N, C-alpha and C positions, 0 to 999 in steps of 0.2 A: 605833887605834894612836896617832893624834895626841892624843887626850884623855888618854892615859897616857904619852905621850912614850916609846914603846917602838919599837925598831928592827924587830923581827919577832916573829911568833907561831909557836911550835912547837905544833902541834895533836897532842897525844898521844892516839892511839887505843889504848884499853885492850884487852888480849886477852880479859879477862873481869872485869867489875865484880863484886866479891865479894858485893855486896848485891842482885844481880839473878840471876834464874834463867837457866841456859844455854838452857833450852827456849824456843823462840820467838825467840831472839836470832840475828840474822844472823851469819854466820861472820865471823871476824876479817878474813879476806881481803876479803870483801865490804864490811865497814865501812871498811877502809882505802881501797878503791877509791871508795866513795861520798864519803868525806871528801876524797880527792884531786880528785874531780870538782867538788865544791863549792868547793874552794880554787883550782881551775884559773884561771890568769890573775892571781892575787894573788901577786906575786913575793915578798912578805914574809911569806907564810904557808906554813910547811913542815909537811906531814903526815908524822908520824914514828911508827915502831913501837918507840919507845925502851923502853917497859916490857917488851915481848916480848924485846928484845935484852938488857936489863939483868936480866931474870928477876924483876922486882919485881911484887908483887901489890897492895900498898897504896900509896896516894898518899904517905904520909909517907916510905916507903922510897925511892920515886922521887925525891922532893925531896932527901932526904939524898944520894942518888947524884948528882943533878944538881949540887948544891953542891960535892961532893967532886971530881967530874971537871972542872967548869968554875968554879973558885973566883972568877974575875975577872968573870964574867958576873953582872949584877944581874937575877935572875929575878923575875917577878911571876906569881902563880898567878891565872888567870882562871876565874871560875865564874859561873853564873847564880844568881839569888836562890832558885830552887828547890833548888839544891845547898846553899846556906847554911842553909836551913831543915832539911835532912836531915843536915847535917854531924855533929851529935852521935852519929849511928849509925856514923860512920867510926872506924876504928882510929886512936887517938892524935890526934884532931882538934885538940885544944888545942895540941899540939906543932907541928902543921902551921902554925898561926897564929904560933907563936913562931919558926919557921924561915924563913918567906918572906913578903914582902908579898903582899897579896891584893887583887884588884879584883873586885867583885861587880856584875854587870849586872842591872838590873831585868828581871823576868819577870812576865807577867800572872798574877794571882791569888796571887803569892808574896811580893810586896814587903812588905806589912804583917806577914805571918806571920814572914818572915825577919828583919825589922828589930826585931821584938818578941821574937825567939827567944833561945834559950840562948847561941848564939855571939855575937850582937850585944850582948847584955847583958854577957857576960863581958869582951868586948874593946871596950866602948863608948869608953873613954878613949883608945884607940889609933886611933880612926876619923878619917881625914882627910876633910874635906868634899869634895863633888863637884868643886869648883873646884881642889882640891889634888891631884886625881888625877894631874896631870902630874908630880908629884914623889914619888908613892908608891914608885916603883922605887928611889929614892935614900934612902928612910927605912929605918931599922933595924927589923926585925920585933920585936914584933908591930906591924904597920901595915896598915891596910886602908881601902878606900874603897868607897862604894856609888854606882854611876853610873846616874842615871836616863837611860834611852834610850828611843827610840820602841818601844812594846811590840808585839811580833809574837805573835799568838795561836797560831802553829804549835806543835804538840805534837811533841816528839821521839819520844815513845812512839807516836803515831799515824803519824809518818813511818817508823818502824821496823817497823810492823805488816806482817806478810806480805801481799803483794798481787801480782797479776799485773803484771809489768813487763817491758819489753824489756831485753835485756842491755845493760850499759853499753858504749859504744863508746870505744875509745882509739886 
């Protein structure tokens, strides 16, 4: 948050990613609980079911609705380099970059692919350097930054894989 000079993070848990199969996916309630557990103690991270409440399925529709409902808030879309690499598969992905500033975080095995990919090439002249990340929220879209961060080899897919676990305690 300090590197981007943002006040808080809204962690939007999606009811169902349109690009992922429902089979094998943890329930929405379980994913909300797990996100809340991970965010516990972080007062400036709010885990929200906003897409479920809004009835939006695609990110672009969620962003439109965020901007409509909260026109004075300067939002920044946060994503990992893995998502930047797959973004051309998303509905109206180029419009997403034109509607909201974006911060991309380095992810193992995806940095080179995403920085040489379709999205990065199309929007290369709008990229703010990593030292300019603090001002990306104040830039008019399209604006984006790539933030090199310590790389964590943890795989979200592996973390979500069904396994025997104790119930979460609250």
